[in-house]
C-alpha positions in Angstrom: 3.5 12.3 10.3 1.3 12.2 13.3 3.8 11.9 16.1 2.7 9.7 19.0 -0.2 8.5 17.0 -0.5 5.4 19.1 -1.7 7.4 22.0 -5.0 8.4 20.4 -5.4 5.6 17.9 -8.1 3.1 18.6 -8.7 -0.3 17.0 -12.2 -1.0 15.8 -11.9 -4.6 14.7 -11.2 -8.0 16.2 -7.4 -8.6 16.0 -8.0 -12.3 16.6 -10.2 -12.9 13.6 -8.9 -14.7 10.5 -6.8 -12.6 8.1 -6.8 -12.9 4.3 -3.4 -12.6 2.9 -2.8 -12.7 -0.9 0.7 -13.4 -2.3 1.1 -11.8 -5.7 4.0 -11.1 -8.1 5.5 -11.9 -11.4 5.8 -15.5 -12.7 8.6 -17.5 -11.1 9.0 -15.1 -8.1 8.7 -18.0 -5.7 5.1 -17.5 -4.4 4.2 -21.2 -4.3 7.5 -22.2 -2.7 7.0 -19.6 0.0 3.4 -20.8 0.7 4.7 -24.4 1.0 7.5 -23.3 3.4 5.1 -21.3 5.5 2.5 -24.1 6.0 5.3 -26.7 6.4 4.1 -29.1 3.7 3.7 -29.3 -0.1 0.2 -27.9 -0.5 0.7 -26.3 -4.0 2.7 -27.4 -7.0 6.1 -25.9 -7.5 8.8 -26.3 -10.2 11.5 -24.5 -12.1 9.2 -23.5 -15.0 7.2 -20.3 -14.8 3.4 -20.4 -14.9 2.8 -23.7 -13.0 0.1 -22.1 -10.8 -3.0 -21.4 -12.8 -5.6 -20.8 -10.1 -5.7 -18.8 -6.9 -5.5 -21.4 -4.1 -6.6 -20.6 -0.6 -4.5 -22.4 2.1 -5.6 -22.0 5.7 -2.7 -21.8 8.1 -2.3 -21.2 11.9 0.3 -18.7 13.1 0.5 -17.9 16.8 -3.0 -19.1 17.4 -4.5 -17.0 14.6 -6.0 -18.3 11.3 -4.2 -16.9 8.2 -5.9 -17.6 4.9 -2.9 -17.6 2.5 -3.9 -17.2 -1.2 -1.3 -18.4 -3.7 -1.9 -16.6 -7.0 -0.8 -17.1 -10.6 2.1 -15.0 -11.8 1.0 -11.8 -13.5 2.8 -10.8 -16.6 2.5 -7.6 -18.7 -0.8 -7.5 -20.5 0.9 -7.3 -23.9 2.5 -10.7 -23.2 -0.7 -12.5 -22.2 -2.2 -14.2 -25.3 -3.6 -17.6 -24.2 -7.1 -17.7 -22.8 -6.1 -19.9 -19.9 -3.4 -17.4 -18.8 -5.9 -14.5 -19.1 -8.3 -16.4 -16.8 -5.5 -17.0 -14.3 -4.5 -13.4 -14.3 -8.1 -12.3 -13.8 -8.3 -14.7 -10.8 -5.1 -13.2 -9.3 -6.5 -9.7 -9.7 -9.7 -10.7 -7.9 -7.6 -12.1 -5.1 -6.1 -8.7 -4.5 -9.6 -7.2 -4.3 -10.8 -9.7 -1.6 -7.5 -9.7 0.4 -6.9 -7.5 3.5 -3.1 -7.6 3.3 -1.2 -8.2 0.0 2.3 -9.5 0.0 4.0 -8.3 -3.2 6.8 -10.9 -3.8 9.8 -9.7 -5.8 12.8 -11.7 -7.1 15.7 -10.1 -5.2 18.0 -10.9 -8.1 15.9 -8.8 -10.5 13.8 -6.5 -8.3 11.6 -3.6 -9.2 10.9 -4.5 -12.8 8.3 -2.5 -14.7 5.6 -5.2 -13.9 6.5 -5.1 -10.2 5.9 -1.3 -10.1 2.6 -1.8 -12.0 1.4 -4.4 -9.4 2.4 -2.2 -6.5 0.5 0.7 -8.0 -2.5 -1.6 -8.5 -2.5 -2.7 -4.8 -2.3 0.9 -3.7 -5.2 2.0 -5.9 -7.3 -0.9 -4.5 -6.6 0.4 -1.0 -5.1 -2.8 0.4 -2.4 -2.9 3.1 0.8 -4.1 1.5 4.1 -5.6 2.4 6.9 -5.9 -0.2 8.9 -9.1 0.2 12.2 -9.7 -1.5 12.5 -13.4 -2.1 15.6 -15.5 -3.0 17.6 -13.4 -0.5 19.9 -16.4 0.0 21.3 -15.8 -3.5 22.5 -12.3 -2.7 26.2 -12.0 -1.7 26.7 -8.5 -0.2 23.3 -8.4 1.7 23.8 -5.2 3.7 24.9 -3.1 0.7 22.2 -4.6 -1.5 19.4 -4.0 1.0 20.5 -0.3 1.3 20.4 0.0 -2.4 17.0 -1.6 -2.7 15.5 0.6 0.0 16.7 3.7 -1.9 15.4 2.3 -5.1 12.0 1.6 -3.6 11.6 5.2 -2.3 12.7 6.5 -5.7 10.5 4.3 -7.9 7.5 4.1 -5.6 7.2 7.5 -4.0 3.4 7.0 -3.5 4.2 4.0 -1.3 6.8 5.6 0.9 6.7 3.9 4.3 5.7 0.5 3.0 7.4 -2.4 4.9 10.3 -4.0 3.0 11.2 -7.6 4.1 14.0 -9.8 2.9 13.3 -13.6 3.0 14.0 -16.9 1.4 11.0 -19.1 0.5 13.4 -22.0 -0.1 15.1 -22.0 3.3 12.3 -20.3 5.3 14.6 -17.5 6.5 12.8 -14.4 7.9 9.2 -15.7 7.6 8.7 -14.6 11.2 9.7 -11.0 10.2 7.3 -11.2 7.3 4.4 -12.1 9.6 5.4 -9.3 12.0 5.3 -6.9 9.1 1.9 -8.2 8.1 0.4 -7.8 11.5 1.9 -4.4 12.0 0.5 -3.1 8.7 -2.9 -4.7 9.4 -3.0 -2.8 12.7 -2.3 0.5 10.8 -4.9 -0.4 8.2 -7.6 -0.8 10.9 -6.6 2.0 13.3 -8.8 5.0 13.9 -7.3 8.4 15.0 -9.4 10.7 17.1 -10.6 14.0 15.6 -8.8 16.1 18.2 -5.5 14.4 17.3 -6.0 15.0 13.6 -6.9 18.6 14.1 -3.8 19.2 16.2 -1.8 17.7 13.4 -3.7 19.9 10.9 -2.9 23.0 12.9 0.8 22.2 12.8 0.7 21.7 9.0 -1.1 25.0 8.6 1.5 26.8 10.7 4.3 25.3 8.7 2.7 25.5 5.3 0.0 28.3 5.2 -2.6 28.0 2.5 -2.3 30.4 -0.4 -4.5 33.5 -0.8 -7.1 33.2 -3.6 -8.4 36.5 -5.0 -7.1 38.3 -1.9 -8.8 35.8 0.5 -6.9 33.2 2.4 -8.4 29.8 2.8 -9.3 28.9 6.3 -9.4 25.3 7.4 -12.4 24.4 9.4 -11.7 20.9 10.7 -10.4 17.4 9.9 -11.8 14.1 10.9 -11.2 10.5 10.0 -14.0 9.3 7.8 -13.2 5.6 7.5 -10.8 2.8 8.0 -9.7 -0.2 5.9 -8.0 1.8 4.4 -7.8 4.8 6.8 -9.1 8.0 5.2 -9.7 11.4 6.6 -11.5 14.5 5.3 -11.2 18.2 5.8 -13.0 21.2 4.5 -11.7 24.8 4.1 -13.6 28.0 4.1 -13.0 30.2 1.0 -13.0 30.0 -2.7 -11.0 27.5 -4.7 -8.9 28.5 -7.7 -11.1 28.3 -10.8 -8.5 28.6 -13.6 -6.9 25.4 -14.8 -3.4 26.9 -14.7 -3.8 28.1 -11.1 -1.3 26.2 -9.0 -1.5 24.7 -5.7 -3.6 24.3 -2.8 -1.2 24.0 0.0 2.1 23.2 -1.7 0.3 20.9 -4.2 0.5 21.7 -7.8 -3.0 21.4 -9.3 -3.1 21.1 -13.0 -6.9 20.7 -13.0 -8.7 21.7 -9.8 -11.7 19.5 -10.5 -9.5 16.4 -10.4 -6.7 17.3 -8.1 -4.9 14.3 -6.7 -2.0 13.8 -4.3 -0.8 10.3 -3.6 1.3 9.1 -0.7 1.5 5.7 1.0 1.3 6.1 4.7 3.1 3.4 6.6 1.9 0.9 4.1 -1.7 2.0 4.3 -3.9 3.8 2.0 -3.1 6.4 -0.7 -4.0 10.0 -0.1 -6.3 11.4 -2.6 -7.7 14.9 -2.9 -10.9 15.5 -4.8 -12.0 19.1 -5.2 -15.7 18.7 -5.8 -16.8 22.4 -5.7 -15.1 25.8 -5.6 -15.8 26.2 -1.8 -15.1 22.7 -0.5 -12.3 20.2 -0.7 -12.7 16.6 0.3 -9.3 15.3 1.3 -8.8 11.5 1.8 -5.5 11.0 3.4 -3.6 8.2 5.0 -3.5 8.0 8.7 0.1 9.1 9.1 0.4 10.9 5.8 1.7 14.5 5.7 0.7 17.0 3.1 2.7 16.1 -0.1 3.3 17.5 -3.5 0.9 16.2 -6.1 2.2 13.6 -8.6 
């Protein structure tokens, strides 16, 4: 992690502009109930049956003087269980909402969290490069809250290692509990998603990583890292280039503690404080383009 990153991080967007927030999850996770509680009125239909919401509905909302475009989406089930044409269209609309959102709130049912479909949705948001907050709804139904929260945090790190650092918020859409904490997490992750770290700061971090984890020698020649710079934001991604030859044999392991089963498509994924995934693409034998989250350390390839 880049210690003290706030010192050299700059923001290159207007923090007062409207923010697009999509709320996604499995059917009957409480998405529509949460939207109604947030806006303070019954704007979308709710009910005990799953699958009431069929379209993605945009609901403008003011929070602390800022316009938040909440998007209530249809529940997304596993593809093998979707047969009706209407449900297929609803799911497609929900997936498009993720693409057009800036922050995605993945809403889980706290009584049955981290189902296989929840993990698939989290991975989808990560691949789309959206900022994400995981919200555990129906927290009012949990009895031993402290022990359950500790268990869920450990489960989140174990099941979603590529999303380590993602904010985890407990709330109740029925009572409105912790909605303020949810919004704080959304604004915090939006700031990280838009931040830019100076090249000097990144290169100081890179020097520390090289000192702690020296690159391997290839054919008797050690790779030398030239520089690192942040190439883009939204999501933040940086690139660096080494000097020296890359391993050319498919069984050759690891560039910098990362097992590489196929050097032409070497990937390492890690969620950095809820921001973008880190992806390595080795395009040629003499150059690596590393796209890495703003606070993401070098990690072992998945």
